[in-house]
Steps between C-alpha positions, in 0.01 A plus 500: 500500500553134424516407131310176535471442126877499449546277802229263376660480158827407669332184632284444191690184407438352843129588482476356149651174619250487787206584274602232250527240777146581610383488139656159432337344806152651526264364765123525536326664794569355845765272349779759483738300720808522278426866428471581870824317580684697230365828639603409854850403392554832322374701797719305742795606287395861564474436875126566490303262725195320360206300627248275329123537496243274328771245413635696203461870587823676598513810721835679531581800720786741437567712808655842450740624766287807571152500661201557277193359329451159339407460135423184303556405137308208352612271216283211377664162436271261313492406133216406263387164359612586145744344256772753418555606140762774540792308354725649768814310595378519861146381423303297751630155576175404676255372235172689492613770744649842417550850635264670256411786734843633591520367854854384428592865442302611807699269726837592352416871526401470866821313575692768313334770712590305812865492392511869413346599832714256699804689375359809671377349825743705712322822405154355433223596745236246595456163331406354163295180491499290184189289444541214252143385443376166366183431303416839351374328184278251684283551805707793628787475744491863615209464743646182647837669548330785682309259724831326577649827625700625200403865561562511874690820579484622138392862444466505120522255213601527134503266201541507125434309180692492175293651222521417127349844432818666628846495341808391689614777735152646557256487791140605551274582794125509539314710757195347669316208341742289298412128473152351511338291768372166375210280607415171333154349482321174427125485449305176463153568358227245578197463275260223398548282193221462247443422132599788274148493351352558846716772647217616726537178699862564588743767619777572254825510699704569187276790397521644851878463501534665159281791611702529818829502312377782276387706800820443695734596218324837472508572873831692527386764253165536677626501856836678457458733199824668405711272720721212395352164599436168331271205557575193290292185470774260402305175476138393455420129493150357460274255322520141378253488210390736224127436557484528879506784750810484714438464870849620597749758382829615646676834447842605625685826468686787660428856615772768489460837669720789613480601866296360791192717441458388138565142603229501766245673275546272199488186715174617661339566161638169374309311771185703443512436126534126551192502724302712250574274203429182692164639613411607145568150365359309795836334557715460808875507535801437717743792502864493607674839498862466612718794592845494346760780498396840644666708231780752541422853623817702549549758773552839333773612740695178462457515122639853493800368696550222243480752218766720659723203575465351151579837343808527722613152394414507128451865408168683480467431128493127564212502750138512388165538673251233393171667405267199486464216752512141382237230536765236559545402864782460753492385862745771611182690589473281810811670639358845422188422702726462803768766444547816289708444191512494123537255212687618191626378163852459363576454131536141380659593169289227339200567280316170547217500757513347845404130519611453139719192447755726330511766773864567589597829670835649412787373713569855615154551651602354837780754549274793410227377735756440777616861471144633520416274796808607692428868434136457608598325821770749598278795410228365727736423788656848486168678459 
């Protein structure tokens, strides 16, 4: 059996240098030109061919010398519009942009896995495809990569995220529903203005909007009792005078659900509730309900494979099973709609939360993740 962790630690300095280069020069979604060029240059040095999709997406294919299946590993590339406050000597040199979600580690880990596996290509069956994805933090690059052909010929797909809940050297898997689907909404309520002393002559758009907000916030508990879901009204704007009924109000917010059935049910009751409240208040409205990420639902068989592989790489005592899904979201779920696979966590060794301006995973996280990735890929290809 290959000791991928020892081999990954042997190249830890190289992976750290790569991670720090990504961290110093973070780029926002769909602008990852320098990042993509750095990825391509490293892979060329490993004699792994690459191709571009969507201007900044990079797809690399490592062919084993033996026939077999094809498996993909995804790493996201984009940074966040935040001003870094880590104090690191390799802190962002791009003002107002930083890798606050660990994508710098994700890329370095995927490149590390590519190097580890390239050293075994003579005995490796099948092929490993490395998907470097833009715009995970924005409108979602996963679906556009799929539409551009990134999964052609791929049999299964895996991905991972660094987790501040896990110490360095640990990994975690989650069976079934893992990350939430998200849908954003905008509702413009139309009423009729009138003097506050003569409410009967008008239609109170603000009152209708406030009543609607109260009803909507309570919906998840009514519609999905015992399940994790959240509906947030993030903004409510209305009114111009203290002694007049508002003739317009606008609400915006987000719905988070776990799994396609819960998503469909809550969205249906959301629409029905809007109609009910508008009818009760005599108001009308314009409703925009926009689908965002589909959530992450892991395949149980592929997750069991990841668990076995991670235990082989790190030791059984360093691999956990996550008991509760999260209501945060991730567009890796787009890949899982198309192919079986699993999304897992690797320890960041940093206690600060994701998207915090001080978030800085341990430098050794990339080597640990690279070892797990390589073990997962080889386990799948030899299965």
